[in-house]
GUDO-934506 format. One record per atom (N, C-alpha, C): z, y, x. Coordinates in steps of 0.02 Angstrom, whole numbers, padded with zeros to 5 digits, always signed. Example, Ala and Ser with C-alpha at 12.3 -4.5 7.8 and 13.67 -1.06 7.14 Angstrom:
2
+00390-00284+00660/+00390-00225+00615/+00390-00165+00660/+00354-00112+00642/+00357-00053+00684/+00394+00002+00645/
end
This chain:
179
+00374+00326+00899/+00394+00263+00877/+00455+00272+00828/+00458+00231+00779/+00509+00240+00725/+00567+00205+00728/+00577+00149+00762/+00631+00109+00768/+00657+00090+00697/+00644+00023+00680/+00659-00002+00611/+00736+00009+00594/+00741+00034+00533/+00814+00031+00505/+00832-00040+00492/+00891-00054+00481/+00917-00121+00459/+00876-00138+00397/+00851-00206+00398/+00811-00227+00344/+00854-00226+00279/+00835-00190+00231/+00867-00191+00163/+00853-00250+00128/+00892-00270+00080/+00880-00330+00038/+00820-00322-00007/+00799-00264-00017/+00738-00251-00056/+00674-00252-00014/+00678-00258+00054/+00621-00261+00093/+00581-00330+00083/+00522-00324+00091/+00474-00387+00091/+00462-00401+00167/+00475-00464+00188/+00457-00483+00251/+00406-00538+00254/+00365-00531+00309/+00318-00589+00329/+00328-00601+00399/+00292-00649+00428/+00305-00665+00494/+00298-00608+00541/+00248-00558+00528/+00239-00507+00576/+00258-00434+00556/+00276-00428+00489/+00284-00362+00453/+00347-00362+00414/+00370-00298+00405/+00422-00284+00353/+00392-00229+00307/+00385-00241+00242/+00363-00191+00196/+00426-00169+00164/+00440-00100+00174/+00502-00071+00157/+00495-00002+00135/+00553+00023+00110/+00553+00095+00093/+00543+00139+00155/+00509+00196+00146/+00499+00239+00206/+00569+00274+00225/+00575+00293+00284/+00630+00331+00302/+00605+00395+00341/+00645+00445+00351/+00623+00511+00391/+00602+00489+00462/+00631+00432+00490/+00612+00412+00549/+00537+00385+00558/+00508+00378+00502/+00439+00358+00504/+00389+00413+00509/+00417+00471+00515/+00364+00529+00510/+00316+00528+00560/+00327+00522+00633/+00277+00523+00680/+00222+00468+00669/+00244+00409+00656/+00190+00353+00644/+00154+00372+00583/+00184+00393+00527/+00148+00409+00466/+00097+00461+00480/+00116+00515+00512/+00070+00575+00521/+00009+00547+00568/+00028+00502+00611/-00026+00479+00657/-00082+00450+00624/-00065+00397+00581/-00123+00368+00552/-00148+00398+00482/-00109+00438+00453/-00131+00462+00392/-00178+00523+00399/-00177+00550+00460/-00218+00605+00476/-00279+00586+00514/-00282+00523+00536/-00342+00496+00574/-00404+00503+00535/-00454+00528+00562/-00518+00539+00531/-00546+00466+00508/-00536+00414+00539/-00559+00350+00515/-00524+00329+00452/-00456+00349+00440/-00419+00338+00383/-00442+00383+00326/-00454+00445+00345/-00464+00496+00297/-00539+00493+00266/-00578+00459+00299/-00650+00458+00288/-00664+00444+00212/-00627+00404+00179/-00642+00387+00109/-00588+00411+00058/-00542+00448+00084/-00487+00475+00046/-00500+00549+00027/-00480+00565-00034/-00488+00630-00051/-00434+00682-00023/-00450+00742-00017/-00405+00793+00009/-00394+00786+00082/-00351+00834+00106/-00337+00844+00177/-00273+00801+00197/-00264+00785+00259/-00201+00749+00278/-00139+00794+00260/-00084+00763+00254/-00022+00796+00244/-00002+00832+00309/+00028+00894+00298/+00061+00926+00354/+00127+00890+00368/+00160+00917+00425/+00218+00877+00443/+00279+00889+00389/+00274+00955+00365/+00324+00968+00306/+00311+00933+00247/+00246+00924+00223/+00229+00887+00160/+00245+00811+00173/+00234+00787+00236/+00239+00718+00242/+00318+00702+00241/+00357+00746+00279/+00432+00735+00278/+00454+00736+00202/+00431+00785+00161/+00450+00784+00093/+00431+00723+00057/+00372+00701+00062/+00343+00635+00040/+00391+00579+00052/+00400+00570+00121/+00444+00511+00147/+00514+00515+00113/+00542+00571+00112/+00608+00580+00083/+00610+00560+00005/+00557+00583-00031/+00552+00560-00098/+00543+00488-00109/+00504+00458-00067/+00487+00386-00073/+00549+00350-00054/+00593+00369-00008/+00652+00332+00014/+00700+00325-00044/+00700+00368-00094/+00749+00365-00149/+00722+00354-00219/+00657+00343-00223/+00620+00338-00285/+00641+00277-00320/+00665+00283-00388/+00685+00226-00425/+00629+00181-00443/+00642+00116-00430/+00591+00062-00436/+00553+00070-00503/+00581+00086-00558/+00562+00086-00621/+00529+00155-00640/+00525+00208-00597/+00499+00269-00609/+00428+00267-00633/+00411+00287-00690/+00340+00288-00719/+00305+00353-00696/+00239+00353-00707/+00200+00415-00684/+00215+00430-00616/+00224+00383-00569/+00235+00397-00496/+00207+00351-00448/+00187+00374-00393/+00166+00333-00338/+00227+00306-00300/+00231+00240-00290/+00285+00205-00261/+00256+00179-00189/+00266+00217-00137/+00231+00200-00069/+00291+00167-00025/+00264+00113+00013/+00310+00081+00055/+00277+00076+00120/+00321+00080+00174/+00299+00081+00244/+00283+00004+00262/+00233-00007+00304/+00226-00069+00334/+00241-00067+00405/+00299-00099+00420/+00325-00095+00486/+00302-00156+00526/+00275-00140+00581/+00254-00199+00630/+00312-00218+00672/+00337-00280+00662/+00398-00298+00695/+00390-00298+00770/+00344-00331+00801/+00336-00335+00875/+00331-00263+00910/+00286-00225+00876/+00276-00160+00901/+00329-00108+00884/+00374-00125+00837/+00428-00081+00814/+00399-00011+00793/+00349-00010+00748/+00319+00042+00725/+00290+00037+00659/+00280+00094+00619/+00250+00091+00555/+00175+00094+00566/+00138+00049+00540/+00064+00041+00553/+00022+00060+00489/+00057+00068+00439/+00017+00085+00373/+00066+00083+00317/+00036+00089+00264/+00078+00092+00200/+00038+00059+00142/+00076+00034+00092/+00054+00000+00032/+00088+00039-00023/+00054+00032-00081/+00093+00065-00139/+00059+00051-00203/+00095+00071-00257/+00072+00060-00325/+00089+00121-00368/+00044+00143-00410/+00050+00194-00460/+00074+00166-00523/+00131+00176-00550/+00151+00150-00615/+00144+00203-00667/+00093+00194-00708/+00084+00245-00758/+00118+00225-00825/+00142+00274-00861/+00181+00259-00921/+00138+00230-00977/+00077+00235-00971/+00031+00205-01031/-00003+00143-01008/+00020+00106-00959/-00019+00048-00935/+00014-00017-00953/+00072-00019-00989/+00102-00083-01009/+00111-00136-00952/+00152-00118-00905/+00171-00162-00852/+00109-00182-00805/+00070-00129-00794/+00014-00137-00748/+00015-00081-00694/-00008-00090-00640/-00012-00036-00588/-00075-00031-00554/-00084+00024-00517/-00142+00033-00475/-00122+00033-00403/-00148-00012-00364/-00121-00023-00296/-00172+00013-00243/-00143+00023-00180/-00184+00058-00132/-00152+00038-00066/-00187+00061-00010/-00161+00045+00052/-00198+00086+00105/-00165+00102+00161/-00195+00137+00219/-00167+00111+00277/-00204+00098+00336/-00175+00073+00397/-00206+00110+00453/-00160+00109+00507/-00183+00138+00572/-00246+00103+00597/-00296+00135+00616/-00360+00098+00639/-00347+00055+00703/-00300+00075+00739/-00282+00024+00796/-00262-00042+00772/-00242-00051+00709/-00221-00112+00689/-00271-00149+00644/-00329-00116+00628/-00380-00144+00584/-00404-00211+00611/-00431-00253+00568/-00464-00310+00591/-00423-00369+00620/-00353-00364+00608/-00306-00410+00631/-00265-00450+00580/-00290-00433+00517/-00256-00464+00463/-00188-00436+00437/-00170-00375+00464/-00107-00344+00442/-00116-00322+00369/-00166-00290+00355/-00180-00263+00285/-00173-00320+00237/-00206-00373+00248/-00204-00430+00205/-00134-00457+00201/-00102-00467+00255/-00033-00496+00256/+00011-00455+00212/+00015-00387+00227/+00058-00344+00188/+00041-00341+00116/-00027-00337+00097/-00050-00334+00031/-00031-00397-00008/-00037-00457+00022/-00022-00521-00009/+00052-00522-00023/+00091-00501+00021/+00167-00498+00013/+00188-00448-00043/+00147-00392-00042/+00163-00338-00090/+00144-00359-00162/+00082-00392-00170/+00061-00420-00236/+00112-00474-00257/+00137-00512-00213/+00181-00565-00234/+00248-00533-00265/+00265-00479-00234/+00321-00439-00258/+00310-00406-00328/+00252-00376-00333/+00231-00346-00394/+00226-00389-00453/+00197-00449-00439/+00192-00499-00486/+00251-00541-00501/+00299-00540-00456/+00359-00579-00465/+00416-00532-00481/+00465-00512-00432/+00518-00470-00457/+00501-00402-00492/+00449-00377-00478/+00436-00312-00512/+00412-00323-00584/+00379-00380-00598/+00362-00398-00663/+00297-00368-00690/+00252-00350-00642/+00187-00323-00667/+00147-00378-00697/+00107-00363-00752/+00062-00411-00776/-00006-00410-00747/-00028-00349-00717/-00092-00339-00689/-00092-00283-00645/-00140-00285-00593/-00153-00227-00550/-00224-00213-00549/-00242-00144-00533/-00306-00127-00522/-00311-00092-00454/-00367-00081-00428/-00376-00044-00364/-00446-00025-00362/-00454+00038-00333/-00524+00068-00324/-00533+00089-00255/-00598+00096-00232/-00616+00125-00170/-00690+00150-00175/-00709+00191-00122/-00773+00217-00115/-00819+00156-00104/-00877+00156-00130/-00926+00099-00118/-00948+00093-00043/-00938+00146-00003/-00957+00140+00068/-00899+00103+00111/-00840+00102+00074/-00784+00075+00117/-00786-00001+00112/-00826-00033+00156/-00833-00106+00156/-00767-00136+00173/-00730-00120+00219/-00664-00149+00233/-00618-00152+00174/-00614-00099+00136/-00562-00099+00076/-00590-00146+00025/-00654-00140+00006/-00674-00184-00049/-00677-00256-00028/-00693-00266+00038/-00689-00336+00062/-00618-00366+00061/-00568-00321+00081/-00498-00347+00076/-00478-00365+00005/-00501-00312-00045/-00483-00334-00112/-00516-00397-00135/-00574-00411-00122/-00605-00476-00138/-00560-00534-00106/-00548-00531-00041/-00509-00581-00012/-00440-00590-00041/-00414-00538-00067/-00350-00546-00101/-00356-00575-00169/-00414-00583-00193/-00425-00613-00262/-00441-00563-00315/-00438-00498-00301/-00453-00454-00354/-00528-00462-00376/-00543-00450-00435/-00605-00458-00462/-00643-00392-00485/-00708-00393-00470/-00744-00330-00488/-00739-00311-00563/-00731-00243-00575/-00726-00218-00646/-00778-00165-00647/-00790-00143-00705/-00840-00083-00714/-00803-00022-00675/-00852+00007-00636/-00831+00068-00597/-00878+00125-00604/-00882+00167-00556/-00932+00224-00558/-00971+00221-00494/-01013+00267-00492/-01053+00280-00424/-01004+00301-00371/-00955+00327-00389/-00908+00357-00338/-00847+00309-00322/-00840+00258-00365/-00779+00215-00351/-00795+00146-00380/-00790+00096-00335/-00781+00028-00353/-00714+00009-00382/-00715-00030-00437/-00650-00046-00461/-00643-00121-00464/-00579-00142-00452/-00558-00215-00447/-00495-00220-00490/-00484-00279-00514/-00423-00293-00557/-00403-00372-00543/-00340-00381-00554/-00308-00448-00548/-00248-00453-00594/-00248-00509-00633/-00190-00518-00672/-00137-00563-00640/-00077-00561-00665/-00024-00609-00644/-00048-00678-00646/-00079-00700-00700/-00098-00771-00710/-00153-00790-00653/-00200-00742-00641/-00248-00756-00591/-00218-00759-00523/-00173-00719-00506/-00134-00719-00442/-00099-00788-00434/-00064-00803-00484/-00030-00868-00479/-00067-00932-00476/-00125-00930-00512/-00177-00987-00509/-00207-00990-00436/-00209-00933-00394/-00236-00940-00331/-00191-00957-00279/-00132-00962-00294/-00080-00979-00247/-00068-01052-00233/
end
């Protein structure tokens, strides 16, 4: 269990969750879900080792919000259970003119309870608000019904994809119109 650090002013809070920067104290929770076969099923590559994960968490903890060509990952902390149950993030590419590619992964023990939607709605609000993005995209394996279903419930719209990846997108204007 990670024991939440004090909530920083840049944290995003919902009634049940805090979306915040990672800390080294999140290591055990992060390793637990990111190496779970149910989480890895549709993700490329192998799970991170403990050393890789610690390096990743440390880098994410201090990453500049405006860093381009970088993944910006955030812990999703479950307040009642005092643990990290997943993460959300956005890839900010230098060639995308204020757009980002979002992603998420959650501990299977917390699937089907609305946590991913709650966290992603709050995160999208942050991205389209204070972060100033004009659009986001997201992709997933066609067999990952839960992920593409969540993207549709969040208001992302289907875009041209490939046989290996379904693609979705959402503009700031579409997001604001749906609120």
